[in-house]
N, CA, C and O atoms as a DFTB+ gen file, in Angstrom:
320 C
 N C O
     1  1       0.908      -1.435       0.262
     2  2       0.101       0.103       0.121
     3  2       0.603       1.471      -0.119
     4  3       1.832       1.448      -0.190
     5  1       0.380       2.004      -0.188
     6  2       1.157       3.372      -0.683
     7  2       0.812       4.382       0.299
     8  3      -0.336       4.134       0.669
     9  1       1.436       5.785       1.118
    10  2       1.277       6.169       1.362
    11  2       0.222       6.947       1.668
    12  3      -0.079       7.187       2.838
    13  1      -0.474       7.439       0.585
    14  2      -1.772       8.047       0.322
    15  2      -3.010       6.931       0.625
    16  3      -4.076       7.313       1.107
    17  1      -2.688       5.128       0.199
    18  2      -3.484       4.725       0.192
    19  2      -3.718       4.540       2.111
    20  3      -4.832       4.424       2.622
    21  1      -2.434       4.552       2.883
    22  2      -2.910       4.663       4.384
    23  2      -3.434       4.936       5.160
    24  3      -3.951       4.540       6.204
    25  1      -3.106       6.629       3.898
    26  2      -3.960       7.738       5.065
    27  2      -4.826       7.498       5.308
    28  3      -5.470       7.399       6.353
    29  1      -5.037       7.306       3.892
    30  2      -6.547       7.794       3.486
    31  2      -7.513       6.189       4.565
    32  3      -8.579       6.431       5.132
    33  1      -7.132       5.321       4.602
    34  2      -7.158       4.188       5.718
    35  2      -7.823       5.185       7.203
    36  3      -8.936       5.638       7.469
    37  1      -6.654       5.198       7.818
    38  2      -6.774       5.989       8.731
    39  2      -7.116       6.777       8.878
    40  3      -6.795       7.232       9.976
    41  1      -7.825       7.472       8.215
    42  2      -9.144       9.012       7.673
    43  2     -10.070       8.020       8.301
    44  3     -10.310       8.140       9.502
    45  1     -10.549       7.174       7.697
    46  2     -11.658       7.019       7.420
    47  2     -11.630       6.312       8.494
    48  3     -12.719       6.472       9.043
    49  1     -10.891       5.523       9.175
    50  2     -11.043       4.710      10.158
    51  2     -11.427       5.911      11.631
    52  3     -12.327       5.866      12.470
    53  1     -10.289       6.902      11.423
    54  2     -10.866       7.467      12.630
    55  2     -12.732       8.263      12.473
    56  3     -13.511       8.840      13.232
    57  1     -12.719       7.970      11.509
    58  2     -13.867       8.867      11.399
    59  2     -15.134       8.024      11.457
    60  3     -16.275       8.440      11.661
    61  1     -14.735       6.745      11.240
    62  2     -15.663       5.976      11.778
    63  2     -15.540       5.310      13.502
    64  3     -16.267       4.567      14.161
    65  1     -14.403       5.923      13.740
    66  2     -14.308       5.603      15.657
    67  2     -15.091       6.412      15.676
    68  3     -16.189       5.877      15.522
    69  1     -15.195       7.674      15.804
    70  2     -15.993       9.118      16.064
    71  2     -17.033       8.964      16.489
    72  3     -17.516       9.091      17.614
    73  1     -17.702       8.446      14.803
    74  2     -19.399       8.143      14.278
    75  2     -19.984       7.241      15.726
    76  3     -20.928       7.488      16.476
    77  1     -18.688       5.788      15.727
    78  2     -19.155       4.807      16.520
    79  2     -19.480       5.492      18.180
    80  3     -20.457       5.284      18.900
    81  1     -18.353       6.300      18.417
    82  2     -18.599       7.562      19.653
    83  2     -19.382       7.462      19.985
    84  3     -19.806       6.800      20.932
    85  1     -20.098       8.503      18.861
    86  2     -21.416       8.971      19.337
    87  2     -22.507       8.783      19.578
    88  3     -23.326       9.345      20.305
    89  1     -22.544       7.256      18.406
    90  2     -23.596       6.169      17.972
    91  2     -23.974       5.163      20.233
    92  3     -25.097       5.008      20.711
    93  1     -22.612       4.758      20.959
    94  2     -22.962       4.742      22.242
    95  2     -23.253       5.469      22.727
    96  3     -24.230       5.204      23.428
    97  1     -22.716       7.000      22.819
    98  2     -22.926       7.756      23.503
    99  2     -24.641       7.764      24.092
   100  3     -25.195       7.674      25.188
   101  1     -25.226       7.989      22.101
   102  2     -26.371       7.818      22.209
   103  2     -27.675       6.938      22.743
   104  3     -28.752       7.137      23.305
   105  1     -26.764       5.657      22.124
   106  2     -27.212       4.303      23.050
   107  2     -27.370       3.795      24.239
   108  3     -28.272       3.126      24.743
   109  1     -26.147       4.293      24.710
   110  2     -26.588       4.947      26.148
   111  2     -27.031       5.928      27.217
   112  3     -26.976       6.073      28.438
   113  1     -27.467       6.484      26.208
   114  2     -28.832       7.839      26.788
   115  2     -29.616       6.868      27.558
   116  3     -29.832       6.710      28.760
   117  1     -30.127       6.011      26.025
   118  2     -31.439       5.427      26.777
   119  2     -31.422       4.780      27.867
   120  3     -32.472       4.662      28.498
   121  1     -30.243       4.222      28.330
   122  2     -29.967       3.874      30.281
   123  2     -31.042       4.972      30.586
   124  3     -32.032       4.375      31.007
   125  1     -31.258       6.236      30.556
   126  2     -31.944       7.110      31.468
   127  2     -33.804       7.123      32.056
   128  3     -34.467       7.902      32.740
   129  1     -34.207       5.295      31.065
   130  2     -35.301       4.957      30.815
   131  2     -34.910       4.154      32.112
   132  3     -35.686       3.232      31.863
   133  1     -34.342       3.775      33.270
   134  2     -34.220       3.331      34.608
   135  2     -33.398       3.287      35.544
   136  3     -33.114       2.298      36.221
   137  1     -32.676       5.107      35.690
   138  2     -32.732       6.235      36.527
   139  2     -33.497       6.753      37.155
   140  3     -34.679       6.876      36.834
   141  1     -32.770       7.342      38.623
   142  2     -33.866       8.799      38.462
   143  2     -34.196       9.530      37.672
   144  3     -35.409       9.710      37.568
   145  1     -33.383      10.184      36.874
   146  2     -32.972      11.379      35.808
   147  2     -34.693      10.510      35.115
   148  3     -35.818      10.972      35.304
   149  1     -34.576      10.052      34.840
   150  2     -35.446       9.392      33.374
   151  2     -37.517       8.933      33.887
   152  3     -38.341       8.360      33.173
   153  1     -37.736       9.582      35.581
   154  2     -38.554       9.025      35.740
   155  2     -39.414       9.845      34.688
   156  3     -40.581       9.514      34.477
   157  1     -38.764      11.036      33.955
   158  2     -39.993      11.172      33.054
   159  2     -40.628      11.100      31.886
   160  3     -41.621      11.301      31.187
   161  1     -39.459      10.679      32.048
   162  2     -39.642       9.544      30.380
   163  2     -40.773       8.415      30.442
   164  3     -41.249       7.996      29.387
   165  1     -41.149       7.985      31.522
   166  2     -41.932       6.455      31.851
   167  2     -43.625       7.302      31.662
   168  3     -44.737       6.776      31.716
   169  1     -43.286       8.651      31.450
   170  2     -44.811       9.131      31.755
   171  2     -45.588       9.351      30.562
   172  3     -44.778       9.922      29.832
   173  1     -46.584       9.253      29.969
   174  2     -47.187       9.760      28.672
   175  2     -47.488      11.283      28.574
   176  3     -47.882      12.133      29.372
   177  1     -47.110      11.271      27.156
   178  2     -47.250      12.793      26.576
   179  2     -48.741      13.262      26.008
   180  3     -49.417      12.854      25.064
   181  1     -48.932      14.206      26.911
   182  2     -50.203      14.074      26.683
   183  2     -51.840      13.763      26.841
   184  3     -52.370      13.606      27.941
   185  1     -52.415      13.712      25.820
   186  2     -53.390      12.580      26.374
   187  2     -52.962      11.217      24.998
   188  3     -53.859      10.717      24.319
   189  1     -51.881      10.934      24.877
   190  2     -51.850      10.174      24.742
   191  2     -51.573       8.685      24.667
   192  3     -50.701       8.714      25.535
   193  1     -51.604       7.865      24.444
   194  2     -50.760       6.428      24.429
   195  2     -49.325       6.075      24.816
   196  3     -48.891       5.011      25.258
   197  1     -48.505       7.552      24.468
   198  2     -47.667       7.359      24.041
   199  2     -46.514       7.528      25.068
   200  3     -46.614       8.641      25.584
   201  1     -45.466       6.835      25.548
   202  2     -44.356       7.488      26.769
   203  2     -43.629       7.933      26.072
   204  3     -43.782       7.934      24.850
   205  1     -42.296       8.604      26.899
   206  2     -40.993       9.368      26.608
   207  2     -40.534       8.589      26.139
   208  3     -40.151       8.791      24.987
   209  1     -40.307       7.251      26.758
   210  2     -39.526       6.054      26.633
   211  2     -39.406       5.984      25.367
   212  3     -38.323       6.301      24.874
   213  1     -40.476       5.558      24.537
   214  2     -40.973       5.321      23.471
   215  2     -40.409       6.498      22.562
   216  3     -39.363       6.336      21.934
   217  1     -41.289       7.956      22.494
   218  2     -40.382       8.541      21.668
   219  2     -39.008       8.701      21.745
   220  3     -38.325       8.942      20.750
   221  1     -38.562       8.582      22.857
   222  2     -36.713       8.635      22.524
   223  2     -36.590       7.955      22.100
   224  3     -35.752       8.300      21.268
   225  1     -36.931       6.391      21.850
   226  2     -36.544       5.728      21.063
   227  2     -36.773       5.650      19.543
   228  3     -35.987       5.078      18.788
   229  1     -37.682       6.144      19.224
   230  2     -37.536       6.125      18.059
   231  2     -36.791       7.619      17.355
   232  3     -36.531       7.709      16.155
   233  1     -36.560       8.573      18.230
   234  2     -35.868       9.652      17.875
   235  2     -34.245       9.127      17.797
   236  3     -33.288       9.714      17.292
   237  1     -34.292       7.784      18.494
   238  2     -32.830       7.456      18.431
   239  2     -32.751       6.941      17.496
   240  3     -32.124       7.541      16.623
   241  1     -33.360       5.493      17.129
   242  2     -33.325       5.021      15.294
   243  2     -33.526       6.131      14.652
   244  3     -32.400       6.473      14.288
   245  1     -34.205       6.826      14.328
   246  2     -33.657       8.131      13.107
   247  2     -32.499       9.094      13.544
   248  3     -31.938       9.922      12.826
   249  1     -32.336       8.913      14.418
   250  2     -31.256       9.886      14.498
   251  2     -30.042       8.950      14.068
   252  3     -29.152       9.411      13.352
   253  1     -30.020       7.909      14.418
   254  2     -28.860       6.829      14.184
   255  2     -29.326       6.413      12.786
   256  3     -28.502       5.638      12.302
   257  1     -30.199       6.618      12.093
   258  2     -29.964       6.387      10.104
   259  2     -29.728       7.806       9.663
   260  3     -29.529       8.073       8.477
   261  1     -29.750       8.789      10.683
   262  2     -28.993      10.241       9.677
   263  2     -27.745      10.281       9.654
   264  3     -26.977      10.548       8.729
   265  1     -27.473       9.881      11.189
   266  2     -25.773      10.228      11.066
   267  2     -25.017       8.906      10.589
   268  3     -23.861       8.814      11.004
   269  1     -25.504       7.823       9.749
   270  2     -24.615       7.079       8.984
   271  2     -25.280       6.963       7.677
   272  3     -25.273       5.936       6.998
   273  1     -25.896       8.145       7.339
   274  2     -26.076       8.936       6.147
   275  2     -24.638       9.789       5.954
   276  3     -23.790      10.142       5.135
   277  1     -25.016       9.835       7.274
   278  2     -23.359      11.694       7.336
   279  2     -22.258      11.290       7.208
   280  3     -21.301      11.995       6.887
   281  1     -22.208       9.664       7.522
   282  2     -20.881       8.880       7.560
   283  2     -20.351       8.719       6.092
   284  3     -19.261       9.170       5.738
   285  1     -21.319       7.950       5.161
   286  2     -21.418       7.568       4.051
   287  2     -21.302       8.523       3.497
   288  3     -20.421       8.258       2.680
   289  1     -21.696       9.891       3.297
   290  2     -21.791      10.866       2.016
   291  2     -20.159      11.853       2.341
   292  3     -19.568      12.384       1.401
   293  1     -19.605      11.951       3.902
   294  2     -18.702      12.429       4.411
   295  2     -17.486      11.136       3.534
   296  3     -16.428      11.493       3.016
   297  1     -17.876       9.985       3.557
   298  2     -16.463       8.684       3.015
   299  2     -16.486       8.850       1.796
   300  3     -15.418       9.266       1.349
   301  1     -17.480       8.652       0.885
   302  2     -17.365       8.781       0.040
   303  2     -16.740      10.205      -0.663
   304  3     -15.838      10.224      -1.500
   305  1     -17.376      11.261      -0.168
   306  2     -16.387      12.587      -0.825
   307  2     -15.127      12.566      -0.344
   308  3     -14.442      13.391      -0.950
   309  1     -14.469      11.928       0.558
   310  2     -13.081      11.967       1.122
   311  2     -12.460      10.750      -0.568
   312  3     -11.392      10.843      -1.173
   313  1     -13.384       9.970      -0.780
   314  2     -12.596       8.705      -1.415
   315  2     -12.104       9.772      -2.984
   316  3     -10.972       9.824      -3.467
   317  1     -13.363      10.521      -3.496
   318  2     -12.733      10.911      -4.864
   319  2     -11.426      11.972      -4.666
   320  3     -10.810      12.383      -5.649
């Protein structure tokens, strides 16, 4: 491998590790549901049957999809 391709692999690895770290932080934020800080998440939102925990779960899934899309776009741009 040439120096340029090794550097490209290192850059992509650093980017992946950064995105993975953000994913893990967001994923473990869901543990708030089982702590004293997350008691509010167990309550229903208004007159609906939706709880804060369910809303948080759906939002986290959407955020994960957006983060992966951003990673793929940045990854493709850096390959050019």
